[in-house]
Steps between C-alpha positions, in 0.01 A plus 500: 500500500879489492690773677733725304787330680385159379452625144864613488627211712665720765487516878305775675837631619648519148705807411419719199798346318365148564155606380643651181698182429196279565287722273752477216528122544119454509446713190768311308365161605146604403589656165353313197843488330642312800205274576410414142135558586276798495512644855177630638496878536359452851821338620717784369257752653519326841881498487513867399244604761687314775825666396351853491360463851800334663773732367316814613557540878169679560290260291678204660430629851132552414482155340664334802262678740196392298633146475560488877147627564356226278707234676389636835135465399571137421661452841839403359698819546772326697657158476289358780178643361456722803551872474629676811341817637575712802227563754561867410346422157167430672237759597462536877147507640468602865154434639574577868501136610755351265726590211443333164711509186345449157630486145325458167602185318755566224355213294121518525500863627243414769497795747625384838573154362778470755423582862707469814404561863731574793456143624618367162832678545569287810504196270788625284827311468826674591745513208880523501483876445296543819179581313185294521326332211145380440353327197141599427245426228261732317141445612384521137754300298781251550788751522728474803735775621789514743463795738811624680490721807713598797402484863414845623746623761354603836536873562 
């Protein structure tokens, strides 16, 4: 299904003025008097629906959040296909011998689909910002995540 942005032919960063102009242009180009053919009511409805959502700041924010959630479930929320999480986003499980961190998969929703142990954190790669990064896969589906964390300072 096309996004509202695609329907109107605007970028996701388009201003309200740009959206209004694109809406007007799309309606004119789809009008039966301009095209010489009978335009399907569905096309006009899609254009109008896209416009109503994107010019309303609250509806647009809700739409963008829902769209981002759907993209995240597909594993393509960022350009590299890997979404980044902080280790703070994981649940900490302390079973006296070792700490574990778990997170439900955002795609398949498998509980504890992502799991890290203390020893795993030693395998992280230092980044330019001084934080560490690990790439891990869900144990239930093919989704991979980047996990960022900082080395704990000795007290």
